Backbone as numpy.savetxt, mean C-alpha at the origin, in Angstrom:
# Nx Ny Nz CAx CAy CAz Cx Cy Cz
4.23 -9.08 -12.41 4.30 -8.00 -11.40 3.03 -7.37 -11.87
2.39 -6.82 -10.73 1.34 -6.03 -10.86 1.60 -4.34 -10.30
0.85 -3.59 -10.58 1.05 -2.18 -10.02 -0.23 -2.17 -9.57
-0.25 -1.69 -8.16 -1.35 -1.47 -7.32 -1.49 -0.02 -6.55
-2.76 0.76 -6.96 -3.02 2.01 -6.60 -4.22 1.77 -5.31
-3.98 2.07 -4.23 -4.73 1.95 -3.13 -5.09 3.48 -2.52
-6.45 3.60 -2.58 -7.10 4.94 -1.86 -7.45 4.66 -0.38
-6.80 5.56 0.44 -7.17 5.71 1.79 -7.98 6.67 1.97
-8.86 6.09 3.19 -9.64 7.26 3.95 -9.57 7.96 4.64
-8.61 7.48 5.74 -8.27 7.99 6.99 -6.58 8.37 7.02
-6.00 8.65 5.83 -4.66 9.18 6.10 -4.44 10.81 6.53
-3.85 11.10 7.83 -4.29 12.23 8.39 -2.95 13.16 8.48
-1.89 12.20 8.59 -0.75 13.38 8.94 0.85 12.56 8.29
1.64 13.61 8.08 2.79 12.91 7.30 3.71 11.47 8.15
3.15 11.58 9.28 3.81 10.67 10.40 3.19 9.18 9.77
1.74 9.04 9.38 1.02 7.85 8.91 1.65 7.64 7.73
2.26 8.29 6.81 2.85 7.72 5.73 4.26 7.17 5.87
5.19 7.41 6.83 6.32 6.77 7.18 5.65 5.38 7.76
4.69 5.28 8.88 3.96 3.86 9.26 3.46 2.99 8.59
2.98 3.51 7.61 2.47 2.82 6.14 3.41 2.32 5.42
4.64 2.92 4.93 5.66 2.57 4.11 6.47 1.69 4.94
6.68 2.02 6.32 7.53 0.68 7.01 6.84 -0.51 7.21
5.57 -0.70 7.15 4.54 -1.87 7.38 4.86 -2.45 5.77
4.62 -1.78 4.71 4.40 -2.46 3.65 6.06 -3.13 3.11
7.09 -2.40 3.41 8.44 -2.80 3.36 8.73 -4.16 4.04
7.76 -4.60 4.71 7.96 -5.89 5.26 7.23 -7.11 4.90
6.29 -6.82 4.03 5.26 -7.62 3.23 6.44 -8.38 2.12
6.29 -9.68 2.13 7.04 -10.37 0.91 6.57 -9.80 -0.45
7.49 -9.77 -1.37 6.74 -9.72 -2.89 6.57 -8.19 -3.05
6.52 -7.25 -2.39 6.52 -6.13 -2.83 7.76 -5.26 -2.93
7.70 -4.88 -4.29 9.15 -3.95 -4.70 9.11 -2.76 -3.52
10.05 -2.76 -2.88 10.28 -1.85 -1.78 10.74 -0.39 -2.52
11.65 -0.44 -3.39 11.41 0.90 -4.18 10.64 1.38 -4.88
9.42 0.75 -5.05 8.31 1.23 -5.70 7.25 1.87 -4.87
7.35 1.53 -3.46 6.29 2.15 -2.48 6.22 3.43 -2.79
4.90 4.17 -2.82 4.94 5.84 -2.61 3.53 5.65 -1.95
3.81 6.63 -0.83 2.43 6.87 0.17 2.48 8.33 -0.19
1.43 8.99 -0.58 1.03 10.30 -0.58 0.10 10.80 0.23
0.77 11.88 1.11 -0.17 12.40 2.34 -1.34 13.39 1.74
-1.06 14.07 0.62 -1.85 14.91 -0.08 -3.09 14.34 -0.75
-2.77 13.06 -1.42 -3.70 12.14 -2.25 -4.40 11.27 -1.40
-3.96 11.00 -0.15 -4.14 9.91 0.46 -4.31 8.51 -0.46
-3.12 8.39 -1.04 -3.03 7.15 -1.65 -1.76 6.56 -1.74
-1.88 5.21 -1.82 -0.38 4.21 -1.76 -0.24 3.64 -3.16
0.90 3.80 -3.81 1.15 3.19 -5.16 2.39 2.33 -4.99
2.34 1.05 -5.66 3.31 0.14 -5.13 3.36 -0.95 -6.34
4.20 -1.24 -6.73 4.43 -2.77 -7.43 4.40 -4.12 -6.64
3.94 -5.14 -6.81 4.26 -6.13 -6.31 4.08 -7.58 -7.11
4.56 -8.76 -6.45 4.91 -9.97 -7.46 3.58 -10.50 -6.78
2.28 -10.61 -7.83 1.41 -11.51 -7.47 1.44 -13.38 -7.11
2.75 -13.37 -7.45 3.02 -14.83 -7.12 3.35 -14.85 -5.43
3.80 -13.91 -4.86 4.11 -13.99 -3.56 3.46 -13.42 -2.47
2.59 -12.26 -3.10 1.69 -11.70 -2.26 0.58 -11.30 -2.89
-0.64 -11.14 -2.25 -1.93 -10.47 -2.88 -2.33 -9.14 -2.58
-3.09 -8.39 -3.42 -3.69 -7.30 -2.80 -4.29 -7.49 -1.54
-5.04 -8.29 -1.29 -5.75 -8.60 0.22 -4.58 -8.30 1.03
-3.66 -9.12 1.07 -2.53 -9.30 2.05 -1.58 -7.79 2.02
-1.59 -6.95 1.11 -1.13 -5.51 1.32 -2.34 -4.52 2.02
-3.65 -4.89 1.33 -4.45 -4.50 2.16 -4.56 -4.42 3.54
-4.39 -6.03 4.16 -4.59 -6.36 5.43 -3.28 -5.62 6.14
-2.27 -5.36 5.80 -1.10 -4.85 6.22 -1.64 -3.42 6.95
-2.18 -2.61 5.68 -2.71 -1.40 5.95 -3.64 -1.36 7.10
-4.61 -2.06 7.05 -5.77 -2.07 7.68 -5.20 -2.53 9.31
-4.46 -3.44 9.73 -3.73 -3.67 10.74 -3.26 -2.56 11.45
-2.87 -1.41 10.60 -2.38 -0.21 11.34 -3.42 0.55 11.93
-4.64 0.28 11.31 -5.87 1.41 11.73 -6.48 2.42 10.58
-5.82 1.93 9.44 -6.32 2.95 8.28 -7.12 2.29 7.63
-8.10 2.95 7.11 -9.07 2.24 6.18 -9.09 2.36 4.85
-9.01 1.24 3.91 -8.57 1.22 2.71 -10.18 1.37 1.77
-10.35 2.38 1.16 -11.53 3.05 0.57 -11.75 2.28 -0.86
-10.88 2.04 -1.47 -10.54 1.29 -2.85 -9.27 0.94 -3.26
-9.24 -0.30 -4.14 -7.95 -0.67 -4.53 -8.31 -0.84 -5.81
-7.18 -0.60 -6.82 -7.07 -1.05 -8.43 -5.74 -1.71 -8.43
-5.73 -2.62 -9.45 -4.60 -3.32 -9.79 -4.55 -3.53 -11.28
-3.33 -3.39 -11.84 -3.18 -3.55 -13.18 -1.76 -4.28 -13.63
-1.77 -5.05 -14.65 -0.41 -5.67 -14.79 0.47 -4.86 -15.25
2.00 -4.96 -15.05 2.98 -4.24 -15.71 3.25 -4.78 -16.83
């Protein structure tokens, strides 16, 4: 398992949080209970199984919604 922190550039409203959370819950390999999208900091934090998905897949799920990923960090759990 890996822990990801994704800094977003364009998170502008609370409904954006729900939209991103919903999209991430459909990505196989993400621990759905670990998803935390913060409107105040424009950060997404989550845990994922790197055998099932990658940080690139996660970033793509976010960018497909029209949000820009500024920076991502991944650490082993």
